GUMI-614474 format. One record per atom (N, C-alpha, C, O, CB): residue in one letter; x, y, z. Coordinates in steps of 0.2 Angstrom, whole numbers, plus 5000, padded with zeros to 4 digits. Glycine has a CB too. Layout:
// residues N
AXYZ...
***
This chain:
// residues 464
M425644314652M425444374654M424944374660M424944414665M425144414648R424544344659R423944354664R424144354671R424044394675R423244284662R424544304672R424744284680R425244354681R425444374687R425244194681G425544394677G425944424677G425544504679G425744544683G426444424670V425144504677V424644564677V424244524685V424144574689V423944584669K424044484686K423844464693K424144474698K424044494703K423544404693G424844454696G425344464702G425444524704G425244544709G426044434701R425644564699R425544644700R425144684702R425244734706R425544674696F424544664701F423744674705F423844664713F423844704717F423144614703R424044604713R423944574720R424644614724R424544634730R423944474719S425144624722S425544674725S425444744726S425744774730S426144664723W425044764722W424844834722W424344844729W424344884734W424444854714L423944784728L423344784734L423744764739L423544794744L422744724732D424144714741D424544714747D424844774749D424744794755D425144664747R425144824746R425244894747R424744924750R424844944756R425444924742F424144944746F423744984748F423444964755F423344994760F423345004743E423344904754E422944864762E423644884767E423544884773E422944744762R424144904766R424644904771R424844824774R424944824780R424344954778L424944774770L424844724774L425544694778L425544654782L424544674771E426144724775E426744724777E426644744785E426344794787E427144764774G426844694788G426944714797G426244694800G426144694806G427144824799N425744684796N424944664797N424844594796N424344584796N424444694793E425344544796E425244474793E424944434798E424544384796E425944434791L425044454805L424644414810L423944434809L423644384809L424744424817T423644484809T423144514807T422644484803T422044474804T423244564804A423044484796A422744464790A422644384790A422144354787A423444484784R423044354795R422844274795R422344264799R421844224797R423444224799E422344314805E421744294810E421044314805E420444294807E421844334818L421044354800L420444384797L420344334793L419744324792L420544444793R420844284790R420644244785R420344174789R419844154786R421444244780A420644154794A420144124799A419644134801A419344074802A420344124804M419444174803M418744194806M418344224799M417744224800M418844244813L418544254794L417944274790L417544234787L416944254787L418244304786P417744174785P417144144782P416644114787P416144104784P417344084778G416544114794G416044104798G415744154799G415044144799G416344084804M415944214799M415644264800M415144304795M414544334795M416144304801L415644274788L415244314782L414544234782L413944254779L416044314773I414544184784I414044144783I413444174789I412844154789I414344064784E413644204794E413344214799E413044264798E412444274802E413744224805Q413244324793Q412944384792Q412344354787Q411844374788Q413344434790V412544304782V412044304777V411444274780V410944284778V412144264772A411544214787A411144184792A410644264793A410044274792A411644134800A411044314796A410644354799A410044394793A409444414794A411144404804V410444414788V410044424784V409344374781V408744394779V410544434778F409444324782F408844264780F408544274787F407944294785F409144164778L408644274793L408144284797L407644334796L407044314796L408444294802E407844394796E407444454794E406944454787E406444484786E408044504793L407244404783L406844394778L406244344779L405744364776L407144374773V406244294783V405944234786V405344304789V404744314786V406444174793N405644334793N404944374798N404444414792N403844414792N405344444804V404844434788V404444474783V404044424778V403544444775V404944514780F404344374777F403844324773F403244284778F402744264777F404344254770V403544284783V402844264788V402244314788V401744304787V403044254796S402544374791S401944424791S401544444787S400944464789S402044454791G401944424782G401544434774G400844374773G400444384768G402244404767F400744334778F400144284779F399544324783F399044304782F400344214783F399644374787F399344384792F398844444788F398844464782F399844414798S398344444792S397744504791S398044584791S398244604796S397144494798T397944624787T398444684786T398444714793T399044744795T398144734781A397944704798A397944734805A398444694808A398944724809A397244724810A398444634809A398944574811A399744604809A400244624813A398644494806M399744604804M400444624800M400644694802M401244694805M400344614791A400244764802A400444814805A400744804811A401344814812A399944854806G400244764815G400344754822G401044724824G401444744828G399744714825V401144674820V401844644822V402344674818V402944664820V401944564821G402344714814G402744774810G402944814814G403444834813G402544804805Q402444844820Q402644894822Q403144864829Q403644884831Q401944934824I402744814831I403344774837I403944774836I404344784840I403344704839N404044734828N404644724826N405044784827N405644774829N404644694821T404844834824T405444894824T405744904832T406344914834T405144984822V405044894838V405344904847V405844834846V406444844848V404444904854N405644784845N406144724846N406844724842N407344704845N405744654842S406844754836S407544784832S407844824837S408444804838S407444824825V407744874839V407944934844V408244904851V408744934854V407444984846L407944844852L408144814859L408544774858L408944764863L407544794864M408644724852M409044694850M409844714850M410344684852M408944664845N409744774845N410344804842N410744844849N411344844849N410144854836L410144864855L410344904859L410844844866L411244864870L409644944862F410744784865F411044744868F411544694866F411944664869F410744714869Q411644704859Q412044684856Q412744744856Q413244724857Q411744664849A412544814857A412944834859A413344854865A413844894866A412944854856F412844834870F413044814876F413644764878F414044764883F412444804880A413444724873A414044654873A414644664870A415044624871A413744594870I414744734866I415244754864I415944764869I416544764868I415044794862G415644774875G416244824879G416644734883G417244734884G415744894887G416244694884G416344634887G416944594882G417444574883G415844594888T416644594876T417044564869T417644614868T418144594865T416544564860A417644684871A418444714869A418844704873A419444694872A418444794867I418644694881I419044684887I419344614886I419944614886I418544684893V418844554885V419044494884V419644484878V420144444879V418344464883S419444514874S419844504867S420644544868S421144534865S419244554859Q420744594874Q421244614875Q421744574879Q422344574879Q421144674877H421244534884H421644484888H421844414885H422244374887H421144474894A421344414880A421544344875A422044354871A422544314871A421044324870G422044414868G422844424864G423444424868G423944394866G422944494859A423444464876A424044454879A424244384881A424744364885A424044504883A423644334880A423744264882A423644244890A423644184893A424544264881R423444314893R423244324900R422444284901R421944304903R423144394901R422544214900R421744194901R421444184907R420844204907R421644134899G421644174911G421544194918G421144254919G420644244923G422044204920D421344304917D421044374916D420544374911D420044414912D421544414914A420544324907A420044354899A419444314904A418844334903A420244314888A419444264906A419144214909A418644254916A418044254916A419644154912R418944284920R418644324925R418144374922R417544374923R419144364929N418544424917N418144464915N417644454910N417244494907N418544514912A417644414908A417044364904A416544334909A415944334907A417544274899F416644324915F416144304919F415744374921F415144384922F416444254924S416244434923S415944504924S415644524919S415244584919S416444554926A415644514914A415344534908A414544514908A414144554907A415744514902L414644434910L414044414908L413644414915L413044404913L414044354906T413744434921T413544444927T413144534927T412544554929T414344434932L413744574923L413444644924L412844654916L412344684915L414344714923G413044624912G412544614907G411744594906G411244614903G412844574903L411744524911L411244484915L410744534919L410144524918L411644434919A411144574923A410744614927A410544664925A409944674927A411044624932V410644694921V410644774918V410144754912V409744794910V411544804914S410044684909S409444664905S408944644905S408444654902S409444634901V408944604912V408344574916V407844644919V407244644917V408544534924V408244684923V407944744926V407644794919V407044814919V408644784932I407944804913I407744844909I407144794905I406744824903I408344884905T407144734904T406544684903T406044684908T405444694906T406844614904A406244684913A405544684919A405244764918A404644774918A405944664928L405544794918L405044864916L404644864909L404144884909L405644934916I405144844904I404744854899I404044824898I403544834895I405044834895F404244744903F403644694902F403144724906F402644724903F403844634905A403144764911A402744784915A402344854913A401744884915A403244784921L402744874908L402444944906L402344924897L402244974893L403145004907R402344864895R402144854889R401444894885R401444934880R402144784889G401044874888G400344894886G400344984885G400045014881G399744854893E400745024890E400745094891E401245114885E401145164882E401045124899L401745084883L402245094878L401845064872L401945104867L402945054880V401545034871V401245024864V400745074862V400745094856V400844964864W400445104868W399945154867W400345234866W400245274862W399445164874L400745234869L401145304868L401545304862L401745354859L401645324875L401745234858L402045254852L401545234845L401645254840L402745204851F401245214846F400545174843F400045194844F399645164840F400445114843G399645224848G399145254850G398645254844G398145224844G399445314853D398845304839D398545324834D398245264830D397745264826D399045374830A398545204831A398345144827A397545134828A397245154833A398745094829E397345084823E396745044825E396845014831E397345004834E396644994821A396145004833A396044954839A396344884838A396644854842A395344934839E396144854830E396344794831E397244774830E397444714831E396044774826V397544844827V398144824825V398444854832V399044834833V398544864817I398244894837I398544894843I398444824848I398844814853I398244954846A397744784846A397744734850A398344684846A398644654851A397044694852S398444674841S398944624839S399644644841S399944594843S398844604833S399844704842S400444734845S400444714853S400944694856S400344814845N399744714856N400044714863N400044614864N400344574868N399444764871L399644594859L399744524859L400544504857L400744464861L399344494852Y400944514853Y401444494851Y402044524856Y402444484857Y401544514845F401844594858F402344604862F402344564868F402844574871F402444664863G402044544871G401744504877G402344454878G402544434884G401044464876F402444414873F403044364873F403544384871F404044374875F403044314869T403744424866T404344464862T404744504868T405344494867T404044524857A404544544871A404644584876A405144554883A405544584887A403844604879L405144484881L405444454887L406144424883L406544374885L404744374890A406244464878A406844424874A407544454874A407944434870A406744404866P407544504878P408344544878P408944514882P409544514881P408244634881P408544484890P409244444890P409344394887P409844374889P409344424895L409044364882L409144304879L409744334873L410244304872L408244264876W409344394870W409944424865W410544454868W411044464865W409644494861F410544454873F411244474876F411644414876F412044404872F411144504884V411444374879V411744314881V412044294875V412644274876V411244274884Y411644274869Y411944264863Y412344284860Y412744254856Y411644254860F412244364860F412744404856F413444404861F413944414859F412344484854Q413444404869Q413944414872Q414544344871Q415044334869Q413744434880C414044294872C414344234870C414644224864C415244194864C413944184870C414444244861C414644254852C415344294852C415844274849C414044294847G415344344855G415844404858G416544354859G417044344855G415644444866F416344324866F416944284868F417244234864F417844234862F416744254874M416844194862M417044144856M417444204850M418044194849M416244094852R417244234848R417744274844R418344294845R418744294841R417644304842A418344314852A418844344856A419344294855A419944314853A418644354863A419244224855A419644174855A419744144848A419844084846A419444124860G419744194844G419644174837G419244134833G419444124827G420144154835D418844104835D418444064834D417644084831D417144104835D418544034839T417544074827T417044114821T416444054819T415844064819T417444134812K416743984818K416343934817K415943914821K415443884818K416743894816R415843914829R415343904833R414843944832R414343914830R415443914839P414944034832P414544074832P414144054825P413544034825P414944144833M414344054821M414144034814M413443974815M412843974814M414943994808L413743924818L413243864819L412643894822L412043884821L413543794824V412843934828V412243944833V411743994829V411143994830V412443984840S412144044824S411744074820S411344054816S410844094815S411944084818I411443974811I411143954807I410543904812I410043884809I411743924804A410643894817A410243864822A409543904825A409043874826A410643844828L409743984826L409344034826L408844024820L408244004821L409744094825N409244044813N408744044809N408243974806N407643964805N409144074803V408743914807V408243854806V407643854810V407143844807V408443794807S407743854818S407343834822S406743904822S406143894825S407743824829S406843954819S406244034817S405843974813S405443944816S406744134811L406043974807L405743954801L405343884804L404743884803L406243934794A405643844807A405343764808A404843784813A404243764812A405943704810L404843834818L404143854824L403843874820L403343844820L404143914829N403943934816N403443964811N403043934807N402443944807N403744004808L403343884804L403043814799L402343784805L401743784804L403843744798V402643764811V402243724816V401843764819V401243754820V402543694820L402143814822L401543854827L401243904823L400643904823L401843894835T401443934819T400943984815T400443954809T399943974807T401344044811F400843914807F400343884801F400043804801F399543794799F400843894795A400443774804A400143694805A399543704812A399143664812A400843634806L399743744816L399243744821L398743794822L398243804826L399543744826G398843844816G398443914817G398543944821G398043974822G397843914816L399043944826L399144014832L399244084830L399244124834L399744004835G399344094821G399444174821G399844194824G400244154826G398844204822V399844264826V400144304830V400544274835V401144274836V399644344831T400144254839T400444204845T400944154844T401344134848T399844174849G400844134836G401144074835G402044094833G402544064834G400744044830T401844164830T402544194828T402844214834T403444194834T402544254823A402544244838A403044264844A403144224849A403444244853A402844314848L402944174850L403244104850L403744084849L404244074852L403044074848S403744074840S404444054836S404944124838S405544114839S404244054826Y404644164838Y405344204838Y405644204848Y406244214850Y405144304835L405244194851L405544204859L405944124860L406444124863L404844234866L405644084857L406044014857L406744004853L407243984854L405543964855S406544024847S407144024844S407744064847S408244034847S407044044837V407644134850V408044164853V408344124860V408944114861V407744234854A407844094863A408044044867A408444004867A408943994872A407644004868L408443964861L408843904858L409543934856L409943894857L408443864852A409743984854A410244034853A410544034858A411144014859A410144094852A410244074864A410544084870A410844004874A411443994876A409844134875A410443984874A410643914876A411343884875A411743864879A410243884872L411243884866L411843844863L412443894863L413043874862L411743814855S412443954864S412943984864S413343994872S413944004873S412844034860L412844004875L413043984883L413543914885L414043904888L412343974889G413043874882G413343804883G414143804878G414643764880G412643744879M414143824875M414843834870M415443854874M415943834873M414743894866V415143914877V415843944881V415943934889V416343954893V415744034881L415443884890L415343854897L415643784897L415743754902L414643854900R415843764891R416143694891R416943684894R417243734894R416143674884R417043644896R417643644900R418343654892R418843694892R417643544905G418243624888G418843644882G418643714881G419143724877G418743604874F418343764882F418343834879F419043874885F419043874891F417543874880E419443904881E419943934885E419943984888E420243994893E420443954883L419244024886L419044084890L418244054892L417744084891L419144164885R418444004896R417743994900R417644034905R417944044910R417743934902P416944064905P417044124911P416944094918P416544054920P416444204911S417444124922S417544114929S417644154935S418144194934S418044074929R417444154938R417444204943R418244204945R418544264945R416944194950G418644164947G419344154947G419644194953G419244204957G419544184940A420144204954A420444244958A420844314955A420744334949A420944204960G421244344959G421544404959G420944454955G420444424952G422244394956G421144514955G420844564951G420144584955G419844544958G420744534944S419744644955S419144654958S418544654953S418644674947S419044724961M417944624954M417444614952M417144684948M417044694942M417144584957A417144734953A416844794952A417244834947A417044874943A416744834960E417944824947E418444864944E418344824934E418344854929E419344854950D418244764934D418244734931D417444754926D417544754920D418244674934M416944764929M416344794927M416344864927M415944894923M415844774930R416744904931R416844974928R417244974920R416945004915R417345014934R417744954919R418044944914R417744934908R417844974903R418444914914I417244874908I416644854904I416244894901I416144914895I416244814908A415944924908A415544974906A415545054904A415145094903A415344974910A416345044904A416545114900A416445114894A416545164891A417245134901I416345064892I416345044883I415745024880I415545034874I416944984881S415244974886S414744964885S414045014886S413545004883S414944914888L414145044890L413645114891L413645164885L413145184882L413845154897P414245194884P414245244878P414045194869P413645214865P415045294878G414345134870G414045094865G413345094865G413045124861G414345024866S413045064871S412245074869S412045124869S411645134864S411945044874A412045184872A411845254871A411845264864A411445274860A412245304875E412445254862E412445284854E412045234850E411845254844E413245274852N411945184852N411545134846N410645164849N410245184845N411745024847L410645164854L410045184857L409845264853L409245274851L410245194865M410245294853M410145374850M410145354841M409945394837M410945444853F410445294839F410345294830F409545264832F409045304831F410945224825N409545214833N409045174831N408345244833N407845254829N409045084835G408445264838G407745304839G407645354834G407145364833G407745354846S408245374830S408245434825S407745374820S407245394817S409145474822R407945324821R407645284813R406845274814R406445264810R408045194811I406645274822I405945264822I405645344821I405045344820I405645224829V405945394822V405745454819V405745464812V405345504810V406045494821L406045444809L406045434801L405445384799L405145394794L406945404798Q405345344803Q404645304800Q404045334802Q403445304801Q404645224801S404145394807S403445424808S403445474803S402945494800S403245444815F403945504801F403945534793F403745504789F403545544784F404245554790L403845444787L403745404779L402945384781L402645364776L404345324777A402445394788A401745384787A401645414782A401345394777A401445394793G401845484782G401345524779G401545544772G401245594770G401145584783M402045504768M402245494760M402045454757M402345434752M402845484759G401545424757G401245374754G401345294755G401745284759G401245394748A401145244751A401145174753A401745174748A402145124750A400345124751A402045204741A402345174738A403145194742A403645154742A402245194730M403245264745M403845284748M403945244754M404545234755M403845354750I403345224758I403545174763I403745104763I404145074767I403045164767S403445084756S403645034754S404345024751S404644974751S403145014750G404645064749G405145064744G405645084749G406245074747G405045114737N405545114755N406245114760N406245054762N406745014761N406245174767S405845024764S405744954767S406144904761S406544864763S404844924767V406244924756V406444864751V407244904750V407744864750V405944854744F407244964750F407944994750F408344964757F408944944755F407845074750N408244964763N408444944770N408544874768N409144854768N407844964777S408044814766S408244744763S408744744759S409144704761S407744714759V408844774754V409344744748V410044804751V410644794749V408844764738N409844844754N410744874756N410944824763N411544834765N410744964759G410444784764G410844724771G411144694765G411744704765G410344664778I410844654761I411044594757I411744624754I412344584755I410444574750F411744684752F412444714748F412944724753F413544714752F412344794745N412844734759N413244764764N413444684769N413944684773N412744824768V413144634766V413744594770V414244564772V414244534777V413744574771P414844584766P415344594767P415644634772P416044624777P415544584763V415544684771V415744754776V415444744782V415744774787V415444844773M415044714783M414744694790M414944644792M414844644798M414044684790A415344604791A415744544794A416444574796A416744554801A415844494788L416644614791L417244654794L417144684801L417444684806L417344714790Y416644724799Y416444774807Y416244724813Y416544724818Y415644824805Y415944694812Y416044634818Y416544604821Y416644594827Y415844574817L417044594814L417644554818L418144614820L418644604824L418044514812T418044674818T418444734821T418644734828T419144754830T418244794820I418044714831I418444714840I418744674842I419144694846I418044724845P418544594839P419044544842P419644544840P420044524844P418844484840I419744574834I420444574831I420844624833I421344614834I420444574826I420544684833I420944734836I421144734844I421644744846I420544794835G420444714847G420644694854G421444654856G421944664860G420044654856R421244584851R421844544853R422444584850R422944564854R421844474850R422644624846R423144664844R423344714850R423944714851R423044694837A422844744853A422844774858A423244744864A423644764868A422244794859G422944684865G423244634872G424044614869G424344584873G422744554874D424244614863D424844574860D425344624859D425944604860D424644534855G425244684855G425644744853G425544794858G425244794863G425444754846G425944844854G425844914856G425444954852G425044934848G426444934856R425545034854R425345084848R425345074842R424945104838R425545134848G426045034839G426045034832G425444984829G425044994826G426745014831A425744944832A425244864831A424644894830A424344874825A425244804837V424244924835V423744924834V423344964830V422744964828V423444914838S423745014827S423745074824S423645054816S423245074813S424345134826G424245004814G424444974809G423644924806G423444914800G425244934810A423644894812A422944844812A422344864809A422044844804A422844824819L422144924813L421544964812L421644974804L421344944799L421545054818E422145014803E422145034796E422144984791E421844994785E422745064795F422444904791F422444874787F421644854787F421344854782F422944824789M421244844792M420644834792M420244864788M419944844783M420344834798A420344944789A419945004786A420144994779A419744984775A420145074789R420744994777R420844994769R420644924768R420444924762R421645004766R420544864771R420244804767R419644814766R419344774762R420344734770S419144854770S418344864769S418444914764S417944924761S417944874776L418744954763L418745014757L418744964751L418344964747L419445084757V419244914751V419244874745V418644844743V418344854737V419844824745W418444804748W417844784747W416944814745W416444784744W417844764751S417144884748S416644924746S416544954740S416044984738S416644974750V417044944735V417044954729V416544914726V416144944722V417644944726P416344854726P416044814723P415244814726P414844824722P416344754724V415044824733V414544854736V414344924735V413844954737V414744854742A414744964731A414445024726A414245004722A413645024722A414745064723L414644974718L414244964711L413644924710L413144924705L414644934706C413644874716C413044844717C412344884718C411844884715C413044794722H412444924722H412044984724H411745004719H411145014718H412545034728A412245034713A412145084708A411945024701A411645044696A412945144706L411944974701L411944944695L411444884696L411244854691L412644924694L411244864702L410744804703L410144834705L409744794706L411044754707G410144884707G409544914712G408844874709G408544834712G409445004713V408844894704V408344854700V408044774701V407444764703V408644864694P408444734698P408444674700P408144644707P407644614708P408944654699F408744684711F408644664719F407944694721F407644664725F409344694725S407744744719S407144774722S406544734720S406044744723S407044844721L406644704713L406144654711L406044594715L405544554713L406144634705I406444574720I406444514723I405844534730I405444494732I407344484726F405944594731F405344614737F404744644734F404244654738F405544674743S404644654729S404044714725S403944694718S404344674714S404344804725R403344684718R403244694710R402844744707R402644744701R402944634707D402744784711D402544854711D402944904707D403544904711D402544894716W402944934702W403444964700W403445034703W404045074703W403444974693G403145054706G402945124708G403645114714G404145154715G402045134712V403545054719V403945024725V404545034723V405045064726V403744954727V404744994717V405444974713V405745024712V406345044715V405444924706A405445074708A405745124708A406045174714A406545194714A405445154704V405745184717V405945214724V406545174727V407045204728V405445214729G406245094728G406945074733G407645094727G408145124728G406944984736A407445064722A407945074715A408345134715A409045144715A407645074708G408045164716G408345254716G408645274724G409145314724G407445334714M408445254728M408745254735M409445224735M409945264736M408145214740L409445164733L410045134732L410545154727L411245144728L409845074730L410245184723L410745244717L411045304722L411645304724L410045304710I410745334725I410745384729I411245374733I411645424734I410245394732Y411245304737Y411845294742Y412345264739Y412745254743Y411645244747A412445254733A412745204730A413645234732A414145204734A412545204721P413745294731P414445334732P414745334738P415245324740P414545424730F414045344742F414245344751F414445284753F414845284757F413545344755A414145204749A414445154751A415145154752A415245124757A414245114748L415645184748L416245184749L416645204755L417245184757L416245214744L416145254758L416545264765L416245254771L416345274777L416545334766Q416045194769Q415845134776Q416445124781Q416345114787Q415645054773Y417045124778Y417645094781Y417645154788Y417845144794Y418345094775G417545214786G417745254790G417245274796G417345284802G417945324785S416545254793S415945274797S415745214802S415545224808S415245284792F415945154800F415845084803F416545054807F416745054813F415645034798I416945044802I417545004804I418145044809I418645014812I417944984797L418145104809L418545154812L418345154820L418745134825L418545224809P417545174821P417445184827P417545114831P417745114837P416845204827N417345054828N417445004830N418044984834N418144944838N417344974826G418445004831G419245004831G419345054838G419745024842G419645044823F419145104840F419345144844F418845114849F419045134855F419245214841K418245084849K418045044854K418444994857K418344984863K417545024853A418744944854A419144894854A419544914859A419544874863A419444884849V419944984861V420344994866V420245034872V420645054876V420745014863G419445054870G419145084877G418845144875G418445164878G419645094883D419045194868D418845244866D418045244862D417945244856D419345254861A417645244868A416745224865A416645304866A416445324861A416145164871R416645354871R416345414872R416245444865R415745434862R416645464878F416745464861F416845504856F416245474850F415845514848F417545494854A416245424848A415845384844A415145384846A414745364841A416145324845M414945404852M414245384854M414045474855M413445484855M414245334861V414645524856V414345604854V414345614846V413945654843V414945664857I414745584844I414645594836I414245564831I413945594827I415245594833S414145504833S413545474829S412845494832S412345494828S413545404830S412745504839S412045544842S411845604838S411345614836S412045574848L412545634838L412445724834L412345714825L411945744823L413345774834T412545664822T412345654817T411745614813T411545624807T412745624816A411545574817A410945544818A410345584818A409845584815A410945514823W410445634824W409845674823W409945744819W409345754816W409645704830G410545784818G410545824816G410545834809G410345874805G410845854818V411045764806V410945744798V410445714795V410145724790V411345724796R410345654800R409745614797R408945644798R408545644793R409845544800V408845664804V408145684807V408145744804V407745754800V408145694814L408345784806L408245864801L408345864795L407945894792L408645914803G408745824792G408845824785G408245804781G407845824776G409545784783T408145744785T407545704780T406945764783T406445774779T407245604783Y406945784788Y406145844789Y406145894784Y405745894779Y406045904798L406745934783L406845974778L406745974771L406446014767L407245964779L407045904770L407145884762L406345844761L405945874757L407945814760G406345794766G406045744763G405245764766G404745744762G406345684766V405045794770V404445844771V404345894770V403745904768V404345844775R404745954770R404546004769R404646014762R404246054759R404846034773L405145994758L405246004751L404845944747L404945944741L406046004749G404545904750G404345834747G404545784743G404245744740G403945834744W405345774744W405845734743W405645664743W405745624739W406345744746G405345644748G405045584750G405445554754G405745584758G404945534745A405545464753A406145444756A406745434752A407245394753A405945384758Y406745474747Y407445474744Y407945544749Y408545554749Y407345504734A407445574752A407945604757A408245574762A408745594765A407845664760I407845504764I408145464770I408845434764I409345424767I407345404774A408845424760A409445384756A410045444757A410645424759A409145364746L409845504755L410345554754L410545584759L411045614759L410245604749T410145584765T410445614773T410745564777T411045574783T409845644777Q410645484775Q411045434777Q411645424773Q412145394776Q410645374776G411745444767G412545444764G412945514767G413545504770G412445454755L412545564767L412745634771L413245604779L413845614780L412045674773D412745584782D412945554787D413545524788D413945534793D412645514786T413545474783T414045414783T414645464782T415045474787T413945334776A414645494776A415245534774A415645574780A416245574782A414945584769I415045634783I415345664789I415745624795I416245634797I414845694793R415345564797R415645524802R416245504799R416745524802R415245464804A416345474794A417045434790A417645494791A418245494793A416945414780A417345554789A417845614789A418145634797A418745634799A417345694785V417445624801V417745644808V418245584810V418845594811V417145644813Y417945534809Y418245484814Y418845454810Y419245424813Y417745414815H419045474803H419745474800H420145524803H420645504806H419745504793S419945584803S420345634808S420745604815S421345604817S419745694810R420245594817R420245554825R420745514824R421345544826R419545504827F420845444820F421345404819F422045424816F422645404818F421145364816R421845464811R422645504810R423045534816R423645514816R422445574806R422745574821R422945604825R423145554830R423645574833R422545654826G422745494832G423145454837G422745454843G422745394846G423745494838T422345514844T422045524851T421545464854T421445454860T421545594849W421345424849W420945354852W421445314856W421245284861W420745314846L421945314854L422445274858L422745284865L423145244867L422945274855R422445334868R422845354874R422345324879R422545324885R422845444874Y421745294878Y421345254881Y421845194884Y421845184890Y420745234877M422145164879M422545084881M423145104882M423445084888M422645034874F423445164878F424345174878F424245234882F424645274879F424845184871P424045264886P424245324889P424845344890P424945404889P423945334895E425245314892E426045334892E426345344888E426845374888E426345294894E426045334882E426445334873E425945404871E426145444867E426245244866G425345414873G425045474869G425445524870G425245574867G424445494871
***
């Protein structure tokens, strides 16, 4: 009886997810997903290690490190987004079994990304003092001093982050998530070990934490680069023959630049929201931090699908036609929707116990759990706000997502939080509500674009 019920449920689920015709996509997803899930767990752990270590500093030092970690997060996400272009193009060639073209484009993507990241890093490093003063000039002198000390090391990390993200993207384009997972684990273990030695054993404080950050990212970059340059890697970057490097870079930049701009606009809005929180009281500030941490834990499976969407859809774009790509993206989106059901339930039912992991202050726990409860129904719509736009980018449609995400980030999140949170006094609860509304609006817009099929004209113009 139980087997019959289970079989009927499995049959219904296969029909709902549109498994028929997407068996290859399902097999690739099954093969790549375990490594990606572990990698996402490791990424969450790394953030928790940083929170743990900063808790041992003085209040001023902790505040200084926290301020710069916000900037570092923006820079890290910026170059993670820039690496999307190379991953998408290389995935398309890998799916079509054009290994020579894939290797040449991998070389072009690394060259372009390194050039851009080095120039931006040089500017940031030269102007780091002015940036700290511009962003955090109202802070106490001791806090600014800690920020300057920490930023003096971590401002050098963007090229290392880019190499790490881009090389892991190449490996996923080849269907390999095991090695990126191992690199992510090495990044976490080295960060923890270096912090124990430099920050605590040697008593270097902020300097030790900054060096731990920089050296662990450098290790991850070196390991990932070594893995894609090894002779056995099928998409090993090579200048090669045939094709124009300038044309390759143009196609990569057509995805990377809009994706980076979208990411910068989104994370820029987060910095503004933090400035709103500054006047809302300690419980609201800490409750928002708890919400972000717990939300990150609950969303591990959805984010694993998010990061696999570009290599998988890119491969379908290389080995299939318009129908195959559309079907594969619908399968990924529906799979994400299925997984979002337990994610939403966790937000609604487990907010208090998980908030207690990060705080014993019941005022903070109440805010964090309340925000999670507010966001719970919107978690069901993440398939549309995250998975669909990544599928668009996999075939070259990146500008549309840049425009929509920028408009909703500032028009819904920032303006909405100002009106509801600041003017009407809803506090951090307004952040959860406007984040949910942003998710819902983007899901509706991207779902409409998916149904119209206009996103496919970038890859299949003759079929549009």
